[in-house]
C-alpha positions in Angstrom: 27.1 -23.1 -3.5 27.1 -20.0 -1.4 23.9 -19.2 0.5 23.3 -16.0 -1.5 23.7 -17.8 -4.8 21.5 -20.6 -3.6 18.7 -18.2 -2.6 19.0 -16.4 -5.9 18.6 -19.7 -7.7 15.5 -20.5 -5.7 14.1 -17.1 -6.5 14.6 -17.7 -10.2 13.0 -21.1 -10.0 10.0 -19.8 -8.1 9.6 -17.0 -10.5 9.5 -19.3 -13.4 6.8 -21.3 -11.7 4.8 -18.2 -10.8 4.9 -16.6 -14.3 3.8 -19.9 -15.9 1.0 -20.2 -13.3 2.2 -23.6 -12.1 1.2 -23.7 -8.5 2.4 -27.3 -7.9 5.9 -26.4 -9.3 5.9 -23.3 -7.1 5.2 -25.3 -4.0 7.8 -27.9 -4.9 10.5 -25.1 -5.2 9.9 -23.8 -1.7 9.7 -27.3 -0.2 13.0 -28.1 -2.0 14.6 -25.0 -0.4 13.4 -26.0 3.1 14.4 -29.6 2.7 17.9 -28.4 1.5 18.3 -26.5 4.8 17.1 -23.0 4.0 15.4 -21.7 7.2 11.7 -21.2 6.6 12.0 -17.5 7.6 14.6 -17.1 4.8 12.3 -18.9 2.4 9.5 -16.4 3.2 11.6 -13.2 3.1 14.5 -14.0 0.8 12.7 -16.1 -1.8 8.9 -15.5 -1.8 9.1 -11.8 -1.0 11.6 -11.0 -3.8 9.5 -12.9 -6.3 6.5 -10.9 -5.3 8.5 -7.7 -5.6 9.5 -8.7 -9.1 5.8 -9.3 -9.9 5.2 -5.6 -9.0 8.1 -4.4 -11.1 6.9 -6.3 -14.1 3.4 -4.9 -13.8 4.8 -1.4 -13.5 7.0 -1.9 -16.6 4.0 -3.1 -18.5 5.5 -6.6 -18.9 2.7 -8.3 -17.0 -1.1 -7.8 -17.3 -3.4 -7.2 -14.3 -4.7 -10.7 -14.6 -1.2 -12.1 -14.7 -0.2 -10.0 -11.6 -3.3 -11.3 -9.7 -2.6 -14.9 -10.7 1.0 -14.6 -9.6 0.1 -13.0 -6.2 -2.5 -15.7 -5.6 0.1 -18.5 -6.2 2.5 -16.8 -3.8 -0.2 -16.7 -1.2 -1.0 -20.4 -1.7 2.8 -21.2 -1.5 3.0 -19.4 1.9 0.0 -21.4 3.1 1.6 -24.7 2.0 4.9 -23.8 3.6 3.2 -23.1 6.9 2.2 -26.8 7.0 5.3 -28.3 5.5 7.5 -28.0 8.6 5.6 -26.6 11.6 7.6 -24.3 13.9 9.6 -26.1 16.5 7.9 -26.4 19.9 8.7 -23.3 21.9 7.2 -21.5 24.8 4.6 -19.1 23.6 5.9 -15.6 23.5 2.5 -14.0 23.6 -0.3 -13.1 21.2 -0.1 -10.7 18.3 -2.9 -9.5 15.9 -1.8 -8.8 12.3 -4.3 -7.1 10.0 -4.6 -4.8 7.0 -6.1 -1.3 7.2 -9.8 -1.1 6.1 -9.8 -0.7 2.3 -6.4 -2.3 1.9 -6.5 -5.4 -0.3 -2.8 -6.0 -0.6 -2.6 -8.7 2.2 0.6 -10.5 1.2 3.0 -8.3 3.2 0.9 -8.8 6.3 0.7 -12.5 5.6 4.5 -12.8 5.4 4.8 -11.0 8.8 2.2 -13.3 10.4 4.1 -16.4 9.3 7.5 -15.0 10.5 6.0 -14.2 13.9 4.5 -17.8 14.1 8.0 -19.2 13.3 9.4 -17.2 16.1 6.9 -18.6 18.7 4.1 -16.1 18.7 0.5 -16.9 18.7 -0.8 -14.9 15.7 -4.3 -13.9 14.8 -4.0 -13.0 11.1 -7.2 -11.1 10.2 -6.3 -10.6 6.5 -7.2 -7.8 4.2 -9.6 -4.8 4.7 -10.4 -5.1 8.4 -12.8 -2.3 9.6 -11.7 -0.6 12.7 -14.8 -1.5 14.8 -14.2 -5.2 14.1 -10.5 -4.9 14.9 -11.3 -3.3 18.2 -13.9 -6.0 19.0 -11.3 -8.6 18.3 -8.8 -6.9 20.6 -11.3 -6.9 23.5 -12.0 -10.5 22.9 -8.4 -11.8 22.7 -6.2 -9.3 24.6 -3.1 -9.4 22.4 0.3 -7.9 23.4 0.3 -5.7 20.3 -1.3 -5.0 16.9 0.7 -5.0 13.6 -1.2 -3.1 10.9 -0.2 -3.1 7.2 -1.0 -0.7 4.4 0.6 -0.4 1.0 -1.3 2.6 -0.5 -1.1 6.0 1.0 -4.8 6.8 0.4 -5.5 4.5 3.4 -3.7 6.8 5.8 -6.8 8.6 7.2 -8.4 5.2 7.9 -5.1 3.9 9.5 -5.1 7.0 11.7 -8.6 6.2 13.0 -7.5 2.6 13.7 -4.4 3.7 15.5 -6.3 6.0 17.7 -9.0 3.4 18.5 -6.4 0.7 19.4 -4.5 3.0 21.6 -7.7 4.0 23.3 -8.2 0.3 24.0 -4.7 0.2 25.6 -3.0 -2.0 22.9 0.3 -0.9 21.5 0.4 -0.4 17.7 3.1 -1.2 15.1 2.6 -0.3 11.5 4.4 -1.1 8.3 4.0 -1.0 4.5 4.7 1.5 1.7 1.8 3.7 2.8 3.7 4.9 5.8 6.6 6.2 3.8 10.1 4.6 3.3 11.3 6.3 6.5 8.0 5.9 8.5 7.3 9.6 8.5 3.5 9.0 8.2 3.6 6.5 11.0 5.1 9.1 13.3 2.7 11.8 12.0 -0.3 9.6 12.9 1.0 8.7 16.3 1.7 5.0 15.9 3.8 3.5 18.7 6.3 1.9 16.3 7.1 1.5 12.6 9.1 -1.1 10.9 10.4 -1.1 7.3 10.1 -4.9 6.8 9.0 -8.1 8.4 12.3 -9.0 10.0 12.6 -5.6 11.7 9.0 -5.8 12.9 9.6 -9.3 14.3 12.8 -8.2 16.0 11.1 -5.1 17.4 8.2 -7.1 18.8 10.6 -9.6 20.4 12.1 -6.7 22.4 8.7 -5.6 23.6 6.4 -2.8 22.6 6.4 0.4 24.6 3.7 1.0 27.2 0.8 2.8 25.6 -1.1 5.5 27.3 -4.7 5.7 26.0 -5.5 9.1 24.3 -7.8 11.4 26.1 -11.5 10.6 25.9 -12.9 12.1 22.7 -9.5 12.3 21.0 -10.0 13.4 17.4 -7.7 13.4 14.3 -7.5 17.2 14.4 -5.9 16.9 17.8 -2.9 15.3 16.1 -3.2 17.2 12.8 -4.3 20.8 13.5 -4.3 21.7 9.8 -7.4 19.6 9.4 -9.4 22.4 11.1 -9.6 24.2 7.7 -11.8 21.3 6.5 -10.1 21.2 3.1 -9.5 17.5 3.4 -13.1 16.8 4.4 -14.5 18.9 1.6 -12.3 17.4 -1.1 -12.9 13.8 0.1 -16.7 14.3 0.3 -17.0 16.0 -3.1 -14.5 13.7 -4.9 -17.0 12.2 -7.3 -18.2 15.7 -8.4 -14.6 16.8 -8.8 -13.8 13.9 -11.1 -16.9 14.5 -13.1 -16.2 18.2 -13.6 -12.5 17.6 -14.4 -13.5 15.1 -17.1 -16.0 17.6 -18.5 -13.4 20.3 -18.6 -10.9 18.1 -20.3 -13.5 17.3 -23.0 -14.0 21.0 -23.6 -10.2 21.6 -23.9 -9.5 18.4 -25.9 -12.5 17.4 -28.1 -10.8 14.1 -29.0 -11.8 12.9 -25.6 -15.4 12.9 -26.7 -14.7 10.1 -29.1 -13.1 7.8 -26.5 -14.6 4.4 -26.2 -16.5 3.5 -23.0 -13.5 1.6 -21.8 -11.2 4.6 -22.4 -13.6 6.9 -20.6 -13.9 4.4 -17.7 -10.1 4.2 -17.2 -9.7 7.9 -17.6 -12.3 8.5 -14.8 -10.6 5.9 -12.6 -7.3 7.6 -13.0 -8.8 11.0 -12.1 -10.4 9.4 -9.1 -7.0 8.1 -8.0 -5.5 11.6 -8.4 -8.3 13.1 -6.3 -7.9 10.5 -3.6 -4.2 11.2 -3.4 -4.9 14.9 -3.3 -7.2 14.3 -0.3 -4.6 12.2 1.5 -2.0 14.9 0.9 -4.4 17.4 2.4 -4.8 15.0 5.4 -1.1 14.8 6.0 -0.3 18.3 4.7 2.5 16.8 2.7 3.2 18.2 -0.8 5.6 15.4 -1.6 3.0 12.6 -1.0 1.0 13.9 -3.9 4.0 14.8 -6.1 5.5 11.4 -5.5 2.2 9.7 -6.6 2.0 11.9 -9.8 5.7 11.1 -10.6 5.0 7.4 -10.2 1.8 7.7 -12.3 3.7 9.5 -15.0 6.3 6.8 -15.2 3.5 4.1 -15.4 1.8 6.0 -18.2 5.0 6.3 -20.1 5.6 2.6 -20.1 2.1 2.3 -21.6 2.7 4.7 -24.4 0.8 7.6 -22.7 2.9 10.8 -22.4 3.3 11.9 -18.8 2.6 15.5 -19.7 -1.1 14.4 -20.2 -1.4 14.7 -16.4 -0.8 18.5 -16.6 -4.2 19.4 -18.1 -6.0 17.2 -15.5 -4.2 19.0 -12.7 -5.1 22.4 -14.1 -8.7 21.4 -14.4 -8.8 20.1 -10.9 -7.1 23.2 -9.5 -9.6 25.4 -11.3 -12.3 23.9 -9.1 -10.5 24.6 -5.9 -9.9 28.3 -6.0 -11.0 28.7 -2.3 -8.7 25.9 -1.2 -5.2 27.4 -0.6 -3.5 24.2 0.6 -5.0 22.1 -2.2 -3.8 24.6 -4.8 -0.3 24.7 -3.2 -0.1 20.9 -3.3 -1.3 20.7 -6.9 1.1 23.5 -7.9 4.0 21.7 -6.4 3.2 18.5 -8.4 2.6 20.5 -11.5 6.0 22.1 -11.3 7.6 18.7 -10.7 5.9 17.3 -13.8 7.0 20.3 -15.9 10.6 20.0 -14.9 10.8 16.2 -14.7 11.7 16.4 -11.0 10.1 14.6 -8.1 11.5 11.4 -6.8 8.3 9.6 -6.0 10.1 8.2 -3.0 7.2 8.7 -0.6 4.7 6.6 -2.4 6.3 3.3 -3.3 2.9 1.9 -4.2 0.2 3.5 -6.4 -3.3 2.3 -6.9 -4.3 -1.2 -7.7 -2.9 -2.3 -11.1 -5.3 -1.5 -13.8 -4.7 2.2 -14.7 -3.8 1.6 -18.3 -5.3 4.8 -19.6 -4.1 8.3 -18.9 -6.3 11.1 -17.5 -5.9 13.3 -20.5 -5.4 13.3 -24.3 -3.4 10.5 -25.7 -5.0 7.7 -23.7 -4.2 4.4 -25.4 -6.6 2.1 -23.6 
């Protein structure tokens, strides 16, 4: 059997074990692959990673519940841990020390976990700090351990302001910084915008890059602030929207109830999900203000519209929510520009959504407007 066909067969076998929540069968499948001669790195990146990607696709297509998605992800995480102890890496000279972590607020740790295991297989000493690592704790760890580089992962674009703070702090500590994950854009545009030393689209590329050596890092000037990298932040639109997000959500929901009285009869669960969706929209608007990128917000709205459609909620239900939000931001020209761009994309059915490969955590099964089916 050709290697590609063999890998595809193992992917299907692992998928079957994952969707039936059979952890023991899942572990056996990856052990079988290693014992049959599949390199452990290929097992991680060409078997486990595609299964996890399929999990995300099934959730997005409404073929998997939130609970099923969480169970599948947990099994894949356990499989990675089991694989790490099945066949330890061959003894090699240590290549150095790397810290791998997720941005504060980022709970999707599996991509970072895969990178950490690939780096260990390649002879690095790896400190894997897991999900949601606050920047002060990350910096303290760097001072204690002195790694050659930091690899930071984030899947959701709303974590970009936090990632920017972490990048600046690590560079001030003199440690080179590599980032990856869907949050930074498919082409790494947000990594460059925020001043990261390097960006990688996947774990193999990241590992290859680190093996060649990170560039020398010059610490930013003392007192370096985000506005030094992003001058548009001086208008304070990002800060004001981020700070008043709860009030914006509350007022948007109230305006929708005035325009669509049917919302007043929503169940508590429907209202909760509608408020959560509005909160996600407001968070992405704030992030688009931070990056001054219309497409970031439009991409998220396009993605959200597709998700709602699979759940029986018309995508055009997003329009009134955007109108209500824009009505509160009459003195915010950049915010109105960004909302207007997204509104036009929704009206015309355009907008690729390419810049936001990952939306909020699974669970948005009600739309932010009339027609919610939750």
